[in-house]
C-alpha atoms as one frame of an Amber mdcrd trajectory, in Angstrom:
protein
  26.965  12.742 -32.673  29.364  14.227 -30.247  30.065  12.306 -27.085  28.835
  15.176 -24.896  25.368  14.952 -26.455  25.277  11.176 -25.950  26.236  11.558
 -22.284  23.607  14.285 -21.816  20.921  12.021 -23.340  21.965   9.015 -21.255
  21.780  11.094 -18.069  18.772  13.243 -18.971  16.327  10.633 -20.261  16.108
   8.615 -16.995  15.758  11.836 -14.986  12.772  12.816 -17.129  11.184   9.355
 -17.393  11.411   8.319 -13.725   8.780  10.814 -12.470   6.503   9.939 -15.391
   6.732   6.227 -14.618   6.117   6.901 -10.919   2.948   8.898 -11.623   1.689
   6.146 -13.946   2.363   3.606 -11.211   0.352   5.651  -8.705  -2.560   6.022
 -11.120  -2.672   2.353 -12.073  -2.361   1.140  -8.479  -5.167   3.510  -7.461
  -7.429   2.186 -10.196  -6.600  -1.386  -9.208  -7.455  -0.677  -5.559 -10.760
   0.970  -6.531 -11.743  -1.967  -8.743 -10.804  -4.480  -6.030 -12.847  -2.614
  -3.408 -15.831  -2.381  -5.748 -15.692  -6.130  -6.366 -15.555  -6.796  -2.624
 -18.521  -4.498  -1.980 -20.488  -6.178  -4.761 -19.734  -9.627  -3.343 -20.844
  -8.555   0.126 -23.978  -6.934  -1.240 -24.917 -10.019  -3.268 -24.308 -12.294
  -0.298 -26.443 -10.117   1.987 -29.209  -9.885  -0.595 -29.545 -13.685  -0.864
 -28.977 -15.082   2.658 -30.868 -18.358   2.087 -28.955 -19.192  -1.069 -26.327
 -21.899  -0.806 -22.933 -20.595  -1.883 -21.098 -21.985  -4.859 -17.470 -23.036
  -4.310 -16.271 -19.959  -6.231 -18.265 -17.653  -3.958 -16.931 -19.355  -0.847
 -13.424 -18.905  -2.198 -14.019 -15.217  -2.946 -15.436 -14.579   0.523 -12.539
 -16.392   2.211 -10.048 -14.521   0.043 -11.514 -11.100   0.815 -11.589 -11.958
   4.541  -7.945 -13.045   4.439  -6.954  -9.909   2.518  -8.508  -7.728   5.239
  -6.663  -9.582   8.017  -3.163  -9.181   6.604  -1.469  -5.754   6.478   0.344
  -6.054   3.149  -2.627  -5.625   0.802
């Protein structure tokens, strides 16, 4: 291979792959956010549906975690 072709590949491949990786990142982070919100809604719905039920430690942890996630701006 000539050196010009190698230089063109080294420069061109990142230019092509960076937008692809960025779009994949946006898609995956959007799916993650949708799944997280659905889990929070389900937890709230289950808690509201059974108000007299005593919470298990895992449920208390999940409720405290979702409350803390809503209070802090970095989520």
